[in-house]
DOTORMI-451754 format. One record per residue (C-alpha): residue in one letter; x, y, z. Coordinates in steps of 0.25 Angstrom, whole numbers, plus 5000, padded with zeros to 4 digits. Layout:
aXYZ...
***
This chain:
m504749954917m503849904906a505049814901w505149764916a503649734916h503749654903l504849574909h504049544922g502749504914l502049634919k500949684909a500649834910s499649904902p500249994891k499150094894v499650124908d500850194913f501250134926f502350234928s501750364927p502250464937s501350474950a500850614954p501450664967p501350624978s501250484973q502550414971g503050324959c502150294947c500750284944a499950214933r499250294922a498450264910l499150294897e497850274889p496450234892i496250094898a494950024898s494349944910g494849804911e496249824904l497449764910l498349874917l499349784923d499749634924l500749614935p501349474937l501949454951q503349424945a503349574942c503049614956l504149624967r503849524979p504349524993l505649474997r505649314996a505549235009d506849165006l507649295007c507049335020p507849275033s507049205044s506049305051e506449245064g507049355073t506949455061f506049555055l504849485049m504449555036d503149565029e502949555014q502949705012q504349715019k504849595011l504449664998m505149795003l506449715004q506349644991l506149784985l507349834992h508149714987e507849754973v508149904975l509449894984v510049764981k509749724966a509649874962e509849894947k509849744945s508449724951s507449674941w506449764948l507249894945p506249954935y505149934945i505949984956r506250114948t504750144948l504650144963p504550274970s505850314977t505050404988f503750394995p503450535000t501950515003l502250375011p502250395026l503550315027w504250435020f503550545027t504350665033e504450675048e503450795047e502450705039k502650585049e502250685060f501050725053l500650585050k500650555065g499350505071t498850435059s498750285057v499850295046d500850345056t500450225065l500750125054l502050185051q502550165065g502250015065a501449935055h502149965042i503149895034a504050025035s503950055049v505350095055k505349965063d505149875051l506149955042k507249935053a506849785054m506949765039q508349835039s508849735049y508049615042c508749655028e510149625035q509749485035l509349475020d510449435010i509749514999f510249645005t511649695006s511249795017s509949835023p509049935016s508950075023l507750115030d507350215019q507550105009l506650015017r505650125018w505650145003a505349995000a504250005011s503650125004v503650044990v503049924996a501949995004s501550084993r501649994981a501549844985f500449754981d499849634987s499849504979s499149374983t500349294977a501549374981g501149454993v501549594992i502249644979l502749764972a502049774959p502649854947f501649934939a500549904948d501149994959a500950114950l499450104951n499050204962h497850184972s496450224971s495250164978a494250254972a494450224957p495550124954h495750084940t496249944943r496449844954m497549744956r497049594953d497949494960c498049374951g499049294959e500349304950q499949434943l499249564947l498249624937f497749764935h496549794926a495849934923e494549934931r494050054923d494450134911i495650224913s495950344905a497250384899g498150464909e497350414921e498150354933i497750214936f497450174950n497450044957c496650014970y497549964981g496449934991m495449995001q496450035012g496450155021n497250285020i498250235031q498750125022w498750215009l499550325016l500450235023n500850145012g500550224999g500650375003f499250404998r497850415003d496550364996c495650474995s494550404987r493850344998p493650355013c494850265017d495350345030d495750245041l496350245055l497150145063v496950135078t497950065086p497549965097a498450055106d497550175103v496250095106v496850045119s497150195123s495850245119a495150135127l495950155140a495750305139h494250285138m494250185150h495050275159f493850375158c492850255160k493550185172d492350195181e491550125170t492550025164d492649895171a494149885168a495249805175e495949865186d497349835179e497249915166e498449835160d497749705163f496449765158l497049805144c497849675143a496649585144r495849655134l496949685124s497549545124l496149485121l495949585110q497249555103d497049405105c495749435096g496549515086i496049655090g497049765093r498249695086g498249805075s497649935073f496149965071c495750035058i494650145058s494050185045p492850255040t492150125037d492450065051i492650175061l492550085073p493149945069d492649835077d494049785082l494349925087a492949935094t493249795100m494549835106l493949955113l492749885118v493649775124m494449885131c493249945137m492549815142t492349795156d492949665162a491649595161e491449635147f492849595143a492749465149t491449435141y492149485128r493349395131q492449275134q491749295121r493049305113a493549175119g492349115114g492649145100a491849275098d492349385088p493349475096v492849595088i491549665094d490649705083l489949835088g488849815077g488649665081t487949595092e489049605102g489149755099e487749775102e487849705115l489049795120p488749865133e488450015132t489550055141l490649975133l490150045120a490250175127n491650145130l491950105116y491550235110g492250305121c493550235117l493250275103l493250415106r494450405114l495150335103a494750445093q495350545102l496650465104l496850445090e496550595086q497650635096k498650565088y498550675078d499150815080t498050885073s496450875072l495650825061e495250975058e496651015058d497050905048q495950945039s496351085039m497851045036l497350965024l496551085019s497751175021l498551075013d497551075002e497451225001e498951235001a499051144989q497951234981e498151374986p499351474982s500351494993t499851634996k498551575000r499151465008l499851565017c498551615022r497851485023s498951425031q498651515042v497251455043l497451305041p498451215048r499551175040v500251045037p501551025045d502851065038g503650945032v502350875028r502250865013p500850905007d500550765001n500850695014a500150795022r498950775014n498950625016i499250635031l498150735033c497150655026l497550535034r497450615047i496050675043g495450535039q495950475052k495450585061q494150585054l494050435057l494350465072r493350585072q492250485066l492650375076a492450475088e491150535082q490550395081a490950355094a490250475100d489050455091c488850305097f488250365110a486850395106d485850475113a484650385118g483750505119e482750495130t483350365135a483850385149a485250335152s485550235162d486550245173d487550165166e487350245153t487550375161v488850325167c489250275153i489050415147a489850485158t490950385156a490950405141g490850555143k492150555151a492850495139f492250585129d492550715136c494050685135v493950655120d493350785115p492550885123l491550895112q491250745113s490650765127a489550855123w488550755119l488850655130p487850715141s486750705131r486850555129a485850475137s486350335134m487550265128k486650185117l487450175105l486950215091h487450095084k486849995094e485450065094f485450055078e485849905079k484749885089l483749955080l484149865068r484049735077h482649765083v481949805070a481249695064l481549665049t480149645043f479349695032k478949805041f480349855044f480249985036h479150025045a479849975058a481150055053l480350185051t479750165065f481150165070h481450295062p481550385075v482450285081a483250275069m483350435068e483850435083l484850315082w485450345068p485250495065s486450495055a485850385046r485750435032c485350385019t486150415007g486350354993a487550274997g486750195007l485550205017c486150235030r487450295035p488150205045l488350245059c489750295056s489250405047p490050525049a488750615047p488350695059v487450615069h486250715067s486450755053k485250785044p485050695032a485750745019k484850785008g484350665001d484550575014l483450495021d483050535035p484050465044g483050385051t482250345038a483650305032l483850205044a482450155044l482550135028c483850065029l483349965040a482049945032v482649925019r483649825025a482649745033g481649745022s482649685012l482949575022c481449545024r481149535009r482349445007r481849355018h480449345012g481049324998l480549464992a481949514988r483049434980r484449474978a484449614983g485649694985a485749784997p484349825002w484449964999d485149954986g483950004978l483850134986f484950214982g485450164969n486550064965t487750144960q488850114970k490150064964v490349914966v491749854965i491749734956p492849634959n493749604948s494549494954t494449384964r495149464975e494249574973v493049474974l493649444988d493749594992q492349624988l491849504995k492449535008a491949685007s490549625004m490549535016g490949655025i489749725020l488849595022v489349585037k489149735040s487749735033g487349615041l486749535029p486449395034r486349325021a487449335010d487849264997v489249264991d489549214977l490849204970p491149144956a491148994957g492548944959l493249074962r494349044971l494849164980g496249124982l496149084996e496648934994n497448954981v497049024969m496249154967d495349144954p495149264945l493749314944i493449254931q492649144926p493449014927a493648924915p493348804917e492348804928p492948794942s493048654948k492248614960a493548614968q493748764964v492348804967l492448734981q493748804983a493148944979d491948924989r492948885000e493849004998l492649094998a492149035011r493649065016v493449205013f492249215022l492949145033a493949255033m492949365031f492149325043k493349285052v492849375063v491549285065k492149155062d491549095075s490149115069l490549085054s490148955047i490648925033v489748815027f490148725016r489348625008t490148505012n491048445023k492148435013q492148585009a492048625023a493248535027a494048585016a493748735020k494148705034k495448635030l495848745021w495448865030g496148805043d496248905054a495549005047v494148945050g494348975065r492948975072a492148975059r491348855055v491648785042v490548675040s489748605029m488348595025p488248465017r487248425007s486148335011g486648195014a487948235018q488548205032k488048295043t488848415048a488648525058f487848595047s487148485040s486448355040s486048245030d484748315026e484648455019g483548495029e484348445041m485548515035s484848645035s484348625049a485748585054f486348705047i485348805053q485548745067s487048765066l486848905061k485848935073d486948885083m487948985077r487049105081g487549205071g488749215062f488949185047v488749065039v489549055026v488948945016v489948905005a489348874992p488048814996r487248724987r485748704987p485648625000q486548725008l485748845002a484448775007a485048765021v485648905021a484348965016r483548895028a484648935038a484649075033e483149085037e483249015050v484549065057d484749195065s484849315056k486249345062m486749225055g487449265042f487449175029i488349195018l488249095006l489549084997n489449044983s488048994984r487649034970l486349094974r486449184963g486749164948v486349054939r486148944949k484748984953d483648904960p482548924970l483448894982r484548994978e483449094975e482949084989v484249084996s484749204987d483549284992g484149295006f485649305003n486249435000p487249414988a488349484996f489449454986h489149394972i490149384960r489749304948l490449284935c489549274923g489649284907r490349184898e491749214903g491449274917e491449414912g490249454920l490149474935v488949474944y489349544957r488749594970a489449624983l488849694995q489249844995d489149955005g487750004999s487049934987s487549804982p487249784968w487449674959i488449704948l488649654934a490049674929r490849634916r492249594914k493149604902l493849474904p494949434906s494949564914t494149544927i493849694929a492349704930t491449814925e490049834930v488949824920g487749814929r487149814943s485849784950f485249774964d484749634961e485549514956p485649524941s484849424933d485449314925e484849374913r485549504916i486849434918n486749354906e486449474898l487749544902f488649424903p488149304894s488449174899r489049054891a488148994882
***
């Protein structure tokens, strides 16, 4: 295999055995260190010419009237062509011999007993349809192969299933070639907790460097991504136990069934159409036109109620009048997805919200009924399985009479994978049902109105059918006021002033009543409302009193905003950074692609946190690969040209256009000049949609919607245009002094619901002046990466994190771009500190 690698230009470290036998139940080979490896050392340099690519388009007949294959299925056929047709004459033979011949832990190869045991899970659902090796697709591929000249006879179903298993479990994504099989690289197994390396896609080659020191004899792990256990088990035959990655797919059919079941119990209270078929068709047709319900919804620990799932249930439960309003708003360009935490969610009628949570309880019940065992029975079976592996057979005989056993014909490794998958998905359903029930809060002494009493009685009919235990708490509820709505009102009505801490403590009893599960821990101030902790649990040792924790969270947050507004705080991280230390792990990007991944994650946190002013800075001239080339994360030599800098700024703006696509009707992207704005609109085409791509020229330029000939008039026109928008986001691209002055004035005068994001404004770093100092006080450095030092060996990095968001100083051993942290701080590091660590050019 090493001779084959040399012939194809592949460079593998002599310190790594890429063909070490894997320990059962894994198949094939694994990579293991033969001797100690230092951080930053090259493990593998894999050119694309050494990778197996999909079947060429010119070898495929016209798809008209035939089966339309995707790239993965074309790669399957290319692999089978090498194995079945070329056989011993194939130039890929040495690599093919390293591939597993069997895949016992992949669901594609499960026994009938194992498939039966898998029923009810999302993996079973995907196997029946949306998979490259579904029975329907495999048979269609067989017929398709009869039209291909490269095959003398069609492959058998088992041969196609083997090729699908190889592709599903071992293929890599390439920015240049699409999907590929990568020799040597596919021996690196997955770990998301502590990987030793990550793939760097450099276009025509794939690079793997050691990200930390590796001991001799240690298996070397890659990180495949942050997917859930559904995909890992379906395509890889394993589970990721290193983090909470349970997930559950909910089909639109299940959502409709749960909504109908709930509405049948609420007929008297639901203004439904007389003809149920017309009633359904009108609503489902509109939802599908908006892109909701075309695919499955994904429930996970971090998103127990996705907005699109909630929207579908809400629309199904709307009265005719409510649905007419919803349809009219969407026809006017409003976002079809209802954000429960946003303004529209706050204004939803109580009866509609009650129906939503009733449907969720129905949905949890419906999905649980797909399994033939309960959560507790699965947990007992897993315990029995573990004990059988540890205890002698004489003890197992006695134990088996107490604990339920796994069905005969299910292999232990597969049984463990299936049980863990089932347990994780059932726990998600249990959590969904509990939180739906918890959303009905007790209003204490407040007397319920007639409408509320009716609503409770209606909901009680539905809950009684879900679980007899659920109905016990219903008679004691005096109103249908929702917990999250009351908390949002509390936040909205408390003034953000210097006396906020006193005001928050004044609300302390209310906070105790409205958020009794709030707790303060070292990982963050308050638990979210989706905390699995019991509603009336006592604070753990060392935790703050729940109400005090909530008041402190609100006070610190608001106090920080007030200090920023009055110029008393500069370049701070998260408001509570200093309270609980600053030791959390921060992932430092080592490539431009990783920069994009971290940027998107930070912007997600930005939106969820509601930060109204943010600043994003990337290295000057760093092109992101959206128009042509993706630049490596290194200091360019010579300095980037003006055209390259403009392209880099435009590509960064294009990233934000894609990230904020759900609010395009209230998104404005502002360039410095008409020429730059026109170039962006021409290149982006239909992707612009309802977003506004405009310019804000320098003084003396021709007037536009956002500007005039005078700088003061330019600011006034800019501010008036923003006020007309009434909310949304304004992304200002590479502003210079005149544009920064206009933005600074606008940020003070417009509604706080307007979000401002500055791209490549260079507020921080070497170009300091009074204006930039002033503007930087009010803009959070949400994402900042800067190259420093003589050769760009140093990194200054900050990204919004879940929790504290420190500034990181990191060093790289060039030419390797793997960065190692050498320091961190809450405040932006000074120029003196940076120059001390990374001396600049003389």
